[in-house]
C-alpha positions as CSV (number, residue, x, y, z in Angstrom):
1,M,0.0,0.0,0.0
2,D,1.2,3.5,-0.8
3,T,1.1,5.9,1.9
4,A,-1.1,8.0,-0.2
5,E,-3.7,5.5,0.1
6,L,-3.8,5.6,4.0
7,L,-6.4,8.4,4.5
8,L,-7.6,9.1,8.0
9,P,-10.2,11.6,8.0
10,R,-11.8,10.5,11.3
11,S,-8.8,10.2,13.1
12,R,-7.9,13.7,12.0
13,K,-11.1,15.1,13.3
14,A,-10.8,13.0,16.4
15,N,-7.1,14.5,17.0
16,E,-8.6,18.2,16.5
17,R,-11.2,17.5,19.2
18,L,-8.5,16.0,21.6
19,H,-6.2,19.0,21.2
20,A,-9.3,21.4,21.8
21,L,-10.0,19.7,25.2
22,I,-6.8,18.0,26.2
23,P,-3.2,19.7,26.6
24,G,-1.0,17.9,24.0
25,G,-4.0,16.0,22.4
26,A,-3.2,12.9,24.5
27,H,-2.4,12.1,28.2
28,T,0.8,10.7,27.8
29,Y,3.4,12.8,25.8
30,A,4.8,9.7,24.0
31,K,1.3,9.0,22.6
32,G,1.1,12.7,21.1
33,D,0.3,13.0,17.4
34,D,3.9,15.0,17.2
35,Q,5.3,11.5,17.5
36,Y,3.8,10.4,14.4
37,P,4.0,11.7,10.7
38,D,1.9,14.6,9.7
39,N,-1.9,13.4,9.2
40,L,-1.2,9.9,10.1
41,A,-1.7,9.8,13.8
42,P,-4.6,7.1,14.1
43,V,-6.9,7.4,16.9
44,I,-7.6,4.1,18.3
45,S,-11.2,2.5,18.4
46,H,-10.4,-0.9,20.1
47,G,-7.9,-3.5,20.3
48,R,-7.8,-7.4,20.6
49,G,-4.9,-9.5,21.1
50,A,-2.0,-8.0,19.0
51,H,-4.1,-5.8,16.9
52,V,-5.7,-2.5,17.1
53,W,-8.5,-0.6,14.9
54,D,-8.4,2.9,14.3
55,V,-11.7,5.1,14.1
56,D,-11.3,4.8,10.2
57,G,-11.6,1.1,10.6
58,N,-8.0,0.5,9.7
59,R,-6.4,-2.5,11.5
60,Y,-2.7,-2.7,12.7
61,V,-0.5,-5.1,14.1
62,E,0.5,-3.1,17.2
63,Y,4.0,-2.9,19.0
64,G,4.8,-1.3,22.1
65,S,1.2,-1.6,23.4
66,G,0.1,0.9,26.0
67,L,3.7,2.2,26.2
68,R,4.9,-1.6,26.9
69,S,2.2,-2.3,29.5
70,V,0.1,-4.5,27.4
71,S,2.6,-7.5,27.1
72,L,-0.1,-10.1,27.2
73,G,-2.1,-8.6,24.3
74,H,-5.4,-6.5,24.4
75,A,-8.5,-8.1,26.4
76,H,-6.5,-11.1,27.3
77,P,-9.0,-13.6,28.5
78,R,-7.6,-14.6,31.9
79,V,-7.0,-10.8,32.9
80,I,-10.6,-9.9,31.7
81,E,-12.3,-12.8,33.8
82,A,-10.2,-11.8,36.9
83,V,-11.4,-8.2,36.4
84,R,-15.0,-9.3,35.5
85,R,-15.2,-11.4,39.0
86,E,-14.6,-8.2,40.9
87,L,-17.0,-6.0,38.9
88,D,-20.1,-6.5,41.0
89,R,-18.3,-6.7,44.3
90,G,-17.2,-3.0,44.7
91,S,-14.1,-1.6,43.7
92,N,-13.0,0.6,46.6
93,F,-13.8,0.8,50.4
94,V,-13.3,2.5,53.7
95,R,-10.9,-0.2,54.8
96,P,-8.6,-2.6,53.1
97,S,-10.0,-5.4,50.8
98,I,-8.8,-9.0,51.1
99,V,-7.9,-8.3,47.5
100,E,-5.0,-6.3,48.7
101,V,-3.2,-8.8,50.8
102,E,-3.8,-11.5,48.3
103,A,-2.3,-9.3,45.6
104,A,0.7,-8.6,47.9
105,E,1.4,-12.3,48.6
106,R,1.2,-13.1,44.8
107,F,3.5,-10.3,43.9
108,L,6.0,-11.2,46.9
109,A,5.9,-15.0,45.8
110,T,6.8,-13.9,42.2
111,V,9.7,-11.4,43.3
112,P,11.1,-13.2,46.4
113,T,13.9,-10.6,46.5
114,A,11.4,-8.1,48.0
115,E,10.1,-8.3,51.5
116,M,7.0,-5.8,51.5
117,V,5.3,-4.1,48.8
118,K,2.9,-1.3,48.3
119,F,0.7,-0.8,45.3
120,A,0.1,2.5,43.4
121,K,-1.5,3.7,40.0
122,N,1.5,4.8,38.1
123,G,5.1,4.4,37.8
124,S,6.0,8.1,38.9
125,D,4.2,7.6,42.3
126,A,6.2,4.6,43.1
127,T,9.7,5.9,41.9
128,T,9.1,9.2,43.8
129,A,8.2,7.2,46.8
130,A,11.3,5.3,46.6
131,V,13.3,8.7,46.6
132,R,11.4,9.9,49.4
133,L,12.1,6.9,51.3
134,A,15.7,6.9,50.6
135,R,16.0,10.4,51.7
136,A,14.2,9.7,55.0
137,A,16.4,6.7,55.8
138,T,19.6,8.5,54.9
139,G,18.9,11.9,56.1
140,R,20.4,13.0,52.7
141,Q,19.0,15.2,50.1
142,R,20.6,14.4,46.8
143,V,19.4,11.9,44.4
144,A,21.8,10.4,41.8
145,L,20.0,8.9,38.7
146,C,21.4,7.3,35.6
147,G,21.7,10.0,33.1
148,D,21.6,7.3,30.0
149,H,17.9,6.4,30.9
150,P,15.1,8.3,29.6
151,F,12.4,8.5,32.1
152,F,11.9,7.9,35.8
153,S,8.8,10.3,36.9
154,V,6.8,13.1,36.1
155,D,7.8,14.7,39.4
156,D,10.2,17.7,39.9
157,W,13.2,15.7,41.1
158,F,13.4,14.0,37.4
159,I,11.6,16.2,35.1
160,G,13.9,19.3,36.4
161,T,16.8,17.4,34.5
162,T,15.0,17.3,31.2
163,P,14.5,20.0,28.6
164,M,11.0,20.5,29.8
165,S,12.0,21.9,33.1
166,A,9.6,24.9,33.0
167,G,8.0,25.3,36.4
168,I,10.5,23.6,38.4
169,P,12.8,25.6,40.9
170,A,16.4,25.6,40.3
171,T,17.0,24.6,43.8
172,T,15.0,21.6,43.3
173,N,17.2,20.9,40.1
174,E,20.4,21.1,42.1
175,L,19.5,18.2,44.3
176,T,19.6,15.8,41.4
177,V,23.0,14.5,40.0
178,A,23.5,11.8,37.2
179,F,26.0,8.9,36.5
180,P,26.5,7.1,33.4
181,Y,25.4,3.5,32.9
182,G,27.9,0.9,33.0
183,D,30.8,3.0,34.5
184,L,31.6,2.2,38.0
185,A,34.7,4.6,38.1
186,A,32.5,7.5,37.3
187,T,29.9,6.5,39.7
188,E,32.5,6.1,42.4
189,E,33.9,9.4,41.5
190,L,30.4,11.1,41.9
191,L,29.8,9.6,45.4
192,G,33.1,10.7,46.5
193,R,32.4,14.4,45.1
194,Y,29.3,14.5,47.1
195,R,30.6,12.4,49.8
196,G,27.7,11.8,52.4
197,E,25.2,13.8,50.4
198,I,23.6,11.1,48.0
199,A,20.6,9.4,49.3
200,C,20.3,7.0,46.5
201,L,21.3,5.4,43.0
202,I,18.3,4.9,40.9
203,L,18.6,3.2,37.6
204,E,17.1,0.9,35.1
205,P,19.1,-2.1,35.7
206,A,19.1,-2.8,32.0
207,T,17.3,-1.3,29.0
208,H,18.6,-1.5,25.4
209,T,22.0,-2.9,26.5
210,E,22.9,-5.8,28.7
211,P,24.6,-4.6,31.8
212,P,28.7,-5.1,31.5
213,P,29.7,-8.2,33.6
214,G,29.9,-7.4,37.3
215,Y,28.2,-3.9,36.6
216,L,25.2,-4.4,38.8
217,A,27.2,-6.2,41.7
218,G,29.6,-3.3,41.6
219,L,26.8,-0.8,42.1
220,R,25.6,-2.8,44.9
221,E,29.1,-2.6,46.5
222,L,29.3,1.2,46.0
223,A,26.0,1.8,47.4
224,D,26.9,-0.3,50.5
225,R,30.2,1.4,51.0
226,H,28.8,4.9,50.6
227,G,25.8,4.4,52.6
228,C,23.2,5.0,50.0
229,V,20.2,3.3,48.9
230,L,20.3,1.3,45.5
231,V,16.9,1.7,43.7
232,F,16.2,-0.5,40.5
233,D,13.4,1.0,38.3
234,E,11.8,-2.2,36.8
235,M,9.0,-0.5,35.1
236,I,10.1,-2.0,31.8
237,T,12.4,-4.9,32.8
238,G,9.9,-6.2,35.4
239,L,8.3,-9.4,34.0
240,R,9.9,-8.9,30.5
241,W,13.4,-9.9,31.7
242,S,12.0,-12.6,34.0
243,E,9.0,-13.0,36.2
244,A,11.0,-11.6,39.1
245,G,12.4,-8.8,36.9
246,A,16.0,-7.8,36.2
247,Q,16.9,-8.4,39.9
248,G,15.9,-12.0,39.4
249,L,17.7,-12.5,36.1
250,Y,21.0,-10.9,37.1
251,G,20.9,-12.1,40.9
252,V,21.6,-8.5,42.1
253,V,19.3,-7.3,45.0
254,P,18.4,-3.7,45.2
255,D,17.1,-2.3,48.3
256,L,14.1,-0.9,46.6
257,S,12.6,-1.8,43.3
258,T,9.7,-0.2,41.4
259,F,7.3,-2.2,38.9
260,G,4.4,-1.1,36.6
261,K,3.7,-1.4,32.9
262,A,3.3,-5.2,32.2
263,L,2.3,-5.7,35.9
264,G,-1.4,-4.9,34.9
265,N,-1.6,-5.7,31.2
266,G,-3.1,-2.3,30.7
267,F,-4.9,-1.8,34.1
268,A,-3.5,0.8,36.1
269,V,-1.2,-0.7,38.8
270,S,2.4,-0.2,39.8
271,A,4.4,-1.2,42.9
272,L,7.0,-0.4,45.3
273,A,8.8,-3.1,46.8
274,G,12.0,-3.7,48.9
275,R,13.6,-4.5,52.2
276,R,11.3,-4.7,55.2
277,D,13.5,-2.3,57.5
278,L,13.1,0.4,54.7
279,M,9.5,-0.1,53.7
280,E,8.4,-0.3,57.3
281,R,9.3,3.4,57.6
282,G,6.3,4.2,55.8
283,G,4.2,1.9,58.0
284,L,3.0,1.8,61.8
285,R,5.3,-0.7,63.3
286,H,8.5,1.5,64.1
287,S,9.6,4.1,66.3
288,G,11.1,6.6,64.0
289,D,9.7,9.6,62.1
290,R,6.9,8.5,59.9
291,V,7.4,8.8,56.1
292,F,4.3,9.5,53.8
293,L,5.4,6.9,51.7
294,L,2.3,6.1,49.2
295,S,-1.3,6.9,50.2
296,T,-3.5,6.9,47.1
297,T,-7.3,6.8,46.9
298,H,-7.2,4.3,44.0
299,G,-4.1,2.5,44.7
300,A,-5.8,-0.5,46.1
301,E,-8.7,-0.5,43.6
302,T,-9.8,-4.2,43.3
303,H,-10.1,-4.6,39.7
304,S,-6.5,-3.6,39.0
305,L,-5.2,-5.8,41.7
306,A,-7.0,-8.6,40.4
307,A,-5.7,-8.0,37.1
308,S,-2.0,-7.8,38.5
309,M,-2.7,-11.3,40.1
310,A,-3.9,-12.8,36.9
311,V,-1.0,-11.2,34.8
312,L,1.5,-12.7,37.3
313,S,-0.2,-16.2,37.3
314,T,-0.1,-16.1,33.4
315,Y,3.7,-15.5,33.0
316,V,4.6,-18.0,35.6
317,E,2.3,-20.8,34.4
318,E,2.3,-20.1,30.7
319,G,6.0,-19.0,30.3
320,I,5.0,-15.6,28.8
321,T,8.8,-14.2,29.4
322,A,10.2,-17.1,27.1
323,R,7.8,-16.5,24.4
324,L,8.3,-12.7,24.4
325,H,12.0,-13.4,23.8
326,A,11.3,-16.1,21.0
327,L,9.0,-13.5,19.3
328,G,11.4,-10.7,19.5
329,E,14.3,-13.0,18.2
330,R,12.1,-13.9,15.2
331,L,11.2,-10.3,14.5
332,A,14.8,-8.8,15.2
333,A,16.2,-11.6,12.9
334,G,13.6,-10.7,10.1
335,V,14.1,-7.0,10.3
336,R,17.7,-7.0,10.1
337,Q,17.7,-9.7,7.1
338,A,15.2,-7.2,5.3
339,A,17.4,-4.2,6.0
340,S,20.7,-5.7,5.0
341,T,19.1,-7.3,1.8
342,L,17.8,-3.7,0.8
343,G,21.1,-1.9,1.6
344,V,20.1,0.0,4.7
345,G,21.4,-2.6,7.3
346,D,23.7,0.3,8.8
347,H,20.7,2.8,8.9
348,L,17.7,0.8,10.3
349,V,19.4,-0.6,13.5
350,V,17.3,-3.0,15.8
351,R,18.6,-2.8,19.5
352,G,17.6,-4.0,22.8
353,R,16.7,-7.4,24.6
354,A,14.5,-9.5,22.5
355,S,11.4,-8.8,24.7
356,N,12.2,-5.0,24.5
357,L,13.3,-4.2,21.0
358,V,13.8,-0.6,19.6
359,F,15.0,0.7,16.3
360,A,17.0,3.6,15.5
361,T,16.9,5.3,12.1
362,L,20.4,6.7,10.9
363,D,20.8,9.1,8.2
364,E,23.4,9.0,5.3
365,N,26.0,10.2,7.6
366,G,25.0,7.5,10.3
367,Q,23.5,10.1,12.6
368,P,20.2,9.6,14.4
369,S,17.4,11.1,12.2
370,Q,13.8,12.1,13.1
371,R,13.3,12.8,9.2
372,Y,14.2,9.2,8.4
373,R,12.3,8.0,11.4
374,T,9.3,9.8,9.9
375,L,9.9,8.2,6.5
376,F,9.9,4.7,8.1
377,L,6.9,5.2,10.1
378,R,5.0,6.5,7.3
379,Q,5.7,3.1,5.3
380,L,4.8,1.0,8.4
381,L,1.5,2.7,9.0
382,A,0.7,2.2,5.3
383,G,1.3,-1.4,5.6
384,G,-0.8,-1.7,8.7
385,V,2.0,-1.7,11.2
386,L,1.9,0.6,14.4
387,A,5.1,0.5,15.6
388,P,6.8,3.5,17.6
389,S,9.1,0.5,18.6
390,F,9.3,-3.1,18.1
391,V,8.3,-4.2,21.8
392,V,6.4,-7.6,21.2
393,S,3.3,-8.8,23.1
394,S,2.8,-12.3,23.7
395,A,-0.4,-12.1,21.7
396,L,1.5,-11.9,18.4
397,D,2.0,-15.0,16.2
398,D,4.1,-16.0,13.3
399,A,1.9,-14.6,10.8
400,D,2.0,-11.2,12.4
401,I,5.8,-11.0,12.5
402,D,6.2,-12.3,8.9
403,H,3.7,-9.5,7.9
404,T,5.7,-7.0,9.9
405,V,8.8,-8.1,8.3
406,E,7.2,-7.8,4.8
407,V,6.2,-4.4,5.5
408,V,9.6,-3.4,6.9
409,A,11.2,-4.8,3.6
410,Q,9.0,-2.5,1.7
411,A,9.9,0.6,3.9
412,C,13.6,-0.3,3.6
413,A,13.2,-0.1,-0.3
414,V,11.9,3.5,0.1
415,Y,14.6,4.4,2.7
416,R,17.1,3.1,0.3
417,K,15.9,5.7,-2.3
418,A,16.0,8.4,0.4
419,L,19.7,7.6,1.2
420,D,20.7,7.6,-2.4
421,A,19.0,11.0,-2.8
422,A,20.9,12.1,0.7
423,D,17.3,13.8,1.4
424,P,14.3,12.1,2.8
425,T,12.1,15.2,2.2
426,P,10.2,13.9,-0.6
427,W,8.9,11.1,1.3
428,L,7.9,13.1,4.6
429,A,4.5,14.5,3.2
430,G,4.9,17.1,6.0
431,R,6.8,18.0,9.2
432,P,9.1,15.4,10.7
433,V,8.4,13.6,14.0
434,K,9.8,15.2,17.2
435,P,11.5,14.1,20.4
436,V,9.1,13.9,23.4
437,F,11.6,16.2,25.7
438,R,12.2,19.4,23.9
439,R,11.9,22.9,25.4
440,L,9.5,24.4,22.8
441,A,6.4,22.9,21.5
């Protein structure tokens, strides 16, 4: 299908309505229509399994579903049934529901490296609670985050470090410092420079690259030696790396860890987990100053907790992590072969763990290019593939992967033409896509 054939009149009207009422036209910046080619930002009607349909009636094979949260596919039967059982039993009460302890037991049985858990609704709540707890436990103010990882929280301690720092006091920004991933020497130098000031080291234990040998264990030793709290942000790695997250796969236990995304298969649930002595500071069974850890009206909503229990059971009983890896390996091999065959293997680059694949679009000089990304996305959309990344869900089948690779091959043929011309402009049909974090709209 030529991109000229993909017309989205209803989606365009829906986008206009979205922008008129919702700042940015979406409730997550990564879902904004500025992330998609001009006039090719489909508005979704519904989804089932690995497919979604837009309001214009077009069907797509979808990747990165729900910003990586829908890892079992849309409307997964076990998850939906678990939620349905709670629907006529009430969702929120004046006292804890028995579902809360059952969900905690299930989580801690699946992630045995943690001793206590508290649930919330989004990842930012959990990571910020971890930072607050680390500051309270250490009596220190500074936070050291991994500067190579793209996102930790919507809260000031992180957003102040991005180009979208408007509205955040400079004094807040000064309390956050950064260390590079994989470089123990640089991290040790940072801890020495701010000796006795850093409350925690927070990072994704792995993302698009595997941790160098000994790296996570080295961080563990550094944190212990310098008296700071080690926090693993497992929003992405949780379940996708192993049922027990990256900490379960690599065998390095953090003091605190945060989970979300895949935990609810699209339902709103996140978790802060960790050592009992730290977590209990947010409880009632200690003699120190109370920490306002997590206290959310909807954190214990029964439908989402039921969903999380069904997700954890499905992962463990059906070997979902292994399936995600197998699907990702098949996809990566197909895309790399297509790119190589069409002469763009050095320009369309697939990266990351098989269960969490992303792609880079490089220009004729080998530099990352939003214009070439726009060209590539236009061709994918025209072929019925909605893929801001190549992050798989377990609902994909071999036919979906084969179709995706076929569409990628068609896109690579156009990519080659643009490289030969040293100018993708004729294939953009409008403005290029834009990075999420930028100072000006």
